[in-house]
C-alpha positions as CSV (number, residue, x, y, z in Angstrom):
1,X,2.1,9.3,-37.7
2,X,2.6,5.9,-39.3
3,X,1.3,2.9,-37.2
4,X,4.8,1.4,-36.5
5,X,6.0,4.7,-35.1
6,X,3.0,4.9,-32.8
7,X,3.5,1.3,-31.7
8,X,7.2,2.1,-31.0
9,X,6.2,5.1,-28.8
10,X,3.7,3.0,-26.9
11,X,6.3,0.3,-26.2
12,X,8.8,2.8,-25.0
13,X,6.2,4.3,-22.7
14,X,5.4,0.8,-21.4
15,X,9.0,0.0,-20.7
16,X,9.5,3.3,-18.9
17,X,6.5,2.5,-16.6
18,X,8.0,-0.9,-15.9
19,X,11.4,0.6,-15.2
20,X,10.0,3.3,-13.0
21,X,8.0,0.8,-10.9
22,X,11.1,-1.4,-10.4
23,X,13.4,1.5,-9.5
24,X,10.9,2.9,-7.0
25,X,11.2,-0.3,-5.0
26,X,7.9,-1.8,-6.2
27,X,8.2,-5.2,-7.8
28,X,4.9,-5.8,-9.5
29,X,4.2,-9.1,-11.2
30,X,3.5,-9.4,-14.9
31,X,-0.3,-9.6,-14.4
32,X,-0.3,-6.3,-12.5
33,X,1.9,-4.6,-15.1
34,X,-0.3,-6.0,-17.9
35,X,-3.4,-4.5,-16.3
36,X,-1.8,-1.2,-15.7
37,X,-0.5,-0.8,-19.3
38,X,-3.5,-2.6,-20.9
39,X,-1.5,-5.2,-22.7
40,X,-1.2,-9.0,-22.6
41,X,0.8,-10.6,-19.8
42,X,3.1,-12.1,-22.5
43,X,3.9,-8.7,-23.8
44,X,5.1,-7.6,-20.4
45,X,7.3,-10.7,-20.1
46,X,8.9,-9.7,-23.4
47,X,9.4,-6.2,-22.2
48,X,11.0,-7.4,-19.0
49,X,13.3,-9.6,-21.0
50,X,14.3,-6.7,-23.1
51,X,15.1,-4.6,-20.0
52,X,17.2,-7.5,-18.6
53,X,19.2,-7.6,-21.8
54,X,19.7,-3.8,-21.8
55,X,20.9,-3.7,-18.2
56,X,23.3,-6.6,-18.8
57,X,25.1,-4.8,-21.7
């Protein structure tokens, strides 16, 4: 599997984890999500921004 496809799948999984936590009534901060998904806090902030944009559409 090419690297960009793998990265896309990892991002989708990360966004699903964020979405699941929010919909379950837990509202973790970016640092908690970053630790859980093993990415930088800034990456989480971009993912949350992406989710906001998707839900506004």
